[in-house]
C-alpha positions in Angstrom: 71.2 33.1 -20.4 70.2 34.8 -17.1 69.7 32.7 -14.0 66.4 34.6 -13.5 63.4 32.8 -15.1 61.6 36.1 -15.7 64.5 37.6 -17.5 64.9 34.5 -19.7 61.3 34.5 -20.6 61.3 38.2 -21.4 64.4 37.7 -23.6 62.8 34.9 -25.5 59.6 36.9 -26.0 61.6 39.8 -27.4 63.4 37.5 -29.8 60.0 36.7 -31.4 60.2 40.1 -33.1 63.4 39.2 -35.0 62.2 39.0 -38.6 64.9 36.6 -39.9 66.5 34.7 -37.0 69.8 33.0 -37.7 70.3 29.3 -37.4 72.3 29.8 -34.2 69.5 31.9 -32.7 66.9 29.3 -33.6 69.0 26.5 -32.1 69.4 28.5 -28.9 65.6 28.9 -28.5 65.0 25.3 -29.3 67.2 24.3 -26.3 64.9 26.4 -24.1 62.1 23.9 -24.7 63.7 22.0 -21.8 63.9 25.1 -19.6 62.3 24.3 -16.3 62.1 27.9 -15.1 58.8 29.5 -14.0 58.1 33.2 -13.7 55.8 34.2 -10.9 53.8 37.3 -11.7 51.6 38.8 -8.9 47.9 38.7 -9.8 47.1 41.9 -8.0 44.3 40.0 -6.3 44.2 38.1 -3.0 44.8 34.8 -4.9 48.0 33.1 -6.0 50.3 34.6 -8.6 50.2 33.9 -12.3 52.8 31.3 -13.3 54.4 31.4 -16.7 56.8 28.7 -18.1 59.9 29.8 -19.9 59.7 26.8 -22.1 56.2 27.7 -23.2 57.5 31.1 -24.3 60.1 29.3 -26.4 57.3 27.4 -28.1 55.5 30.6 -28.9 58.6 32.3 -30.3 59.5 29.3 -32.6 56.0 29.2 -34.0 56.0 32.9 -34.7 59.2 32.5 -36.6 57.4 29.9 -38.8 59.4 28.8 -41.8 62.6 30.4 -40.4 62.5 27.9 -37.5 62.4 24.9 -39.9 66.2 24.6 -39.6 65.5 23.2 -36.2 63.5 20.2 -37.5 66.5 17.7 -37.2 66.9 18.8 -33.5 63.2 18.5 -32.9 63.2 15.1 -34.5 65.9 14.0 -32.0 63.8 15.3 -29.2 60.9 13.2 -30.4 63.2 10.1 -30.4 64.1 9.7 -34.0 67.6 8.5 -33.3 67.4 7.1 -29.7 65.8 7.9 -26.4 63.3 10.8 -26.7 63.4 13.9 -24.5 61.5 13.9 -21.2 57.7 13.8 -21.7 57.0 17.6 -21.3 59.9 18.6 -23.4 58.9 16.1 -26.1 55.3 17.4 -26.0 56.5 20.9 -26.6 58.8 19.8 -29.4 55.8 18.2 -31.1 53.8 21.4 -30.8 56.6 23.3 -32.6 57.2 20.6 -35.2 53.5 20.4 -36.1 53.5 24.1 -36.8 56.4 24.0 -39.2 54.8 22.5 -42.3 54.4 19.0 -43.7 57.9 17.9 -42.7 57.2 18.6 -39.1 53.8 17.0 -39.2 55.4 13.8 -40.6 57.7 13.8 -37.6 54.8 14.0 -35.1 52.8 11.3 -36.9 55.6 8.8 -36.1 54.9 9.3 -32.4 51.4 7.8 -32.9 52.9 4.4 -32.8 54.9 5.1 -29.6 54.3 2.5 -26.8 53.7 5.3 -24.3 50.0 6.4 -24.4 50.8 9.8 -23.0 53.1 10.4 -25.9 50.4 9.3 -28.4 47.9 11.6 -26.8 50.4 14.6 -26.9 51.1 13.8 -30.6 47.4 14.0 -31.4 46.9 17.3 -29.6 49.9 18.7 -31.5 48.6 17.4 -34.9 45.5 19.5 -34.4 47.7 22.6 -34.9 48.9 21.7 -38.4 46.6 19.2 -40.1 44.1 20.5 -42.7 40.9 18.6 -43.6 41.0 19.9 -47.2 44.6 19.1 -48.1 45.0 15.9 -50.0 48.6 15.6 -48.9 47.4 15.3 -45.3 45.2 12.3 -46.0 47.8 9.8 -44.8 48.2 11.6 -41.5 44.4 11.8 -41.1 44.2 8.0 -41.6 46.6 7.7 -38.7 44.5 10.0 -36.5 41.4 8.0 -37.4 43.3 4.8 -36.5 43.8 6.3 -33.0 40.1 6.0 -32.5 40.7 2.2 -32.0 43.5 2.8 -29.5 43.3 0.7 -26.3 43.8 3.8 -24.1 40.7 5.9 -23.7 42.7 9.1 -23.2 44.2 8.6 -26.7 40.8 7.9 -28.2 39.5 11.1 -26.6 42.4 13.1 -28.0 41.8 11.7 -31.5 38.2 12.7 -31.2 39.0 16.2 -30.2 41.5 16.6 -33.0 39.0 15.4 -35.6 36.3 17.7 -34.2 38.7 20.6 -34.3 39.2 19.8 -38.0 35.5 20.1 -38.6 34.8 16.4 -39.2 31.0 15.9 -39.4 28.1 15.9 -41.8 27.1 19.3 -43.1 23.7 19.7 -44.7 23.9 20.7 -48.4 27.6 20.9 -48.1 30.6 19.0 -49.5 32.7 17.0 -47.0 36.3 18.0 -46.6 38.0 16.0 -49.3 41.1 14.9 -47.4 38.9 13.7 -44.4 36.5 11.9 -46.7 39.3 10.1 -48.4 40.9 9.3 -45.1 37.7 7.7 -43.7 37.5 5.5 -46.8 41.1 4.4 -46.5 40.8 3.9 -42.7 37.8 1.6 -43.1 39.4 -0.3 -46.0 42.4 -1.1 -43.7 40.2 -1.7 -40.6 37.0 -3.4 -41.8 36.0 -4.3 -38.3 36.4 -0.8 -36.9 32.6 -0.2 -36.5 32.2 -3.6 -34.8 35.1 -2.8 -32.4 33.7 0.7 -31.5 30.1 -0.7 -31.1 31.5 -3.4 -28.8 33.3 -0.9 -26.7 30.2 1.3 -26.6 28.5 -1.6 -24.7 31.0 -1.3 -21.8 30.6 1.5 -19.2 34.4 1.9 -19.1 34.7 2.8 -22.8 31.2 3.9 -23.8 31.8 7.6 -23.8 34.9 7.6 -26.1 33.5 4.8 -28.3 30.2 6.6 -29.0 32.1 9.8 -29.9 34.4 7.8 -32.1 31.5 6.3 -34.1 30.4 9.9 -34.8 33.5 10.4 -37.0 32.6 7.8 -39.5 30.7 10.3 -41.6 28.4 8.8 -44.2 28.7 5.3 -42.9 25.4 3.4 -42.6 26.8 0.8 -40.3 28.1 3.4 -37.9 24.7 5.2 -38.0 22.8 2.0 -37.3 25.1 1.2 -34.4 24.5 4.6 -32.9 20.7 4.3 -33.5 20.7 1.0 -31.5 22.2 2.9 -28.6 19.7 5.8 -28.9 16.9 3.3 -28.8 18.1 1.5 -25.7 19.5 4.3 -23.4 18.3 7.3 -21.5 19.4 10.7 -20.4 23.0 11.7 -21.1 23.9 8.5 -23.0 21.0 9.0 -25.3 22.0 12.6 -26.0 25.6 11.6 -26.6 24.7 8.9 -29.1 22.2 11.2 -30.9 24.8 13.9 -31.1 27.2 11.5 -32.8 24.4 10.3 -35.1 24.0 13.9 -36.2 27.7 14.0 -37.1 27.4 10.8 -39.2 24.6 12.3 -41.2 21.2 11.0 -42.6 22.3 7.4 -43.4 19.6 5.5 -41.6 16.9 3.3 -43.2 13.3 4.4 -43.1 12.5 1.6 -40.6 15.2 2.9 -38.2 14.0 6.5 -38.6 10.5 5.5 -37.6 11.8 3.5 -34.7 13.6 6.7 -33.5 10.3 8.6 -33.9 8.6 6.2 -31.6 11.4 6.7 -29.1 10.2 10.2 -28.5 7.1 8.8 -26.8 9.2 7.7 -23.9 10.8 11.1 -23.4 9.1 13.3 -20.8 10.7 16.5 -22.4 12.3 17.2 -25.7 15.5 15.2 -26.2 17.3 17.9 -28.0 19.9 15.9 -29.9 17.3 13.2 -30.8 15.1 15.9 -32.2 18.0 17.2 -34.3 18.6 13.7 -35.6 15.0 13.5 -36.8 15.1 17.0 -38.3 17.9 15.7 -40.6 15.4 13.3 -42.3 12.7 15.9 -43.1 9.5 14.3 -44.4 10.9 10.8 -43.6 10.5 11.7 -39.9 6.8 12.8 -40.2 5.8 10.2 -37.6 7.5 12.4 -35.0 5.2 15.4 -35.7 2.4 14.4 -33.2 4.8 14.1 -30.3 6.6 17.4 -31.2 3.3 19.2 -31.4 2.3 17.7 -28.1 5.3 19.1 -26.4 4.6 22.6 -27.7 0.9 22.6 -26.9 1.5 21.9 -23.2 1.8 24.6 -20.6 5.6 25.2 -20.8 6.1 26.1 -17.1 4.7 22.7 -16.2 7.2 20.8 -18.3 10.5 22.7 -17.8 12.2 24.1 -14.7 13.9 27.3 -16.0 12.6 29.8 -18.6 15.9 29.9 -20.5 16.1 26.1 -20.8 12.4 26.0 -21.7 12.8 28.5 -24.5 15.9 26.9 -26.0 14.4 23.4 -26.0 11.1 24.6 -27.5 12.9 26.5 -30.1 14.7 23.4 -31.2 11.4 21.6 -31.5 9.9 24.3 -33.6 12.9 24.2 -35.9 12.5 20.5 -36.2 8.9 20.8 -37.1 9.8 23.3 -39.8 12.3 20.8 -41.3 10.0 17.8 -41.0 6.7 19.3 -42.1 7.2 22.8 -43.4 3.9 22.9 -45.3 1.9 20.4 -43.4 1.9 21.8 -39.9 -1.1 24.1 -39.6 -0.2 24.9 -35.9 3.2 26.4 -36.7 2.2 30.1 -36.2 0.4 29.2 -32.9 3.4 27.1 -31.8 5.8 29.9 -32.5 3.7 32.2 -30.3 4.5 29.9 -27.4 8.0 31.2 -27.5 7.1 34.9 -27.5 
């Protein structure tokens, strides 16, 4: 290989076009995952140059080769630490990205890192798994259980990575839709193995240090009444951004709340000086069961908009959400709907 980082990167990029790379060629590119070279490309502007890592080009090439790169799985497993000390953190993270893109055998290798004592390694593994896991493949249920288990990790960066991975997989309630079968099965298996999961998440949500990740984690327990009730308690007792965060997670869990709780959330609107968008979306899920919210929603729309909101775009977006909620809650029983829609025109 050339001593020049730019030439090495160009050579690796060109190799991506080889339709059927040999085992020797694949092995050579895998070793470039540890290449520390950086290519500096002038930006053409007054700012600093663009910086490209040779090792990142190796990741791209291996993933483009797909199944042809699977011969490298034993070497990648060694980089992950299967038979001793793992590769340095950045090299290991790149190896996980490649392995996760090489089918179920590679995914299985990455899943083993979720039990690593190093939280940065667990975080990197979760981000890599987002590349290869599928929410509708039953054979991925076991791996999804492990990802859900990471929502209980002691490290908030790991919990956040698990949350992002599950969101990327589309985990969340869908109106009139079927849940992804592998994820639904994984949630059941996870809660069977961790019966106190909701309690742990709810307890963490009470602490300022872990509230953000804990509230987002609760949102992944789709269809669970206990998770919904825990989030509803947060919605009833917080304000501002925390209320919106908990309500957004409540939308992901789905319409699992009791009628008493729904009515309590309707009354919560009385304390909001302007539409709490996610809370409004929560109530819209419940249709006629949230009819107690109609007077407050109508009140918002019959005010002079400019006196309630600061910017026209924000005003229009928020009022539009309220109109949609009214259509869901009282589609036939709201005689003011046409007049309310006119407010937005």
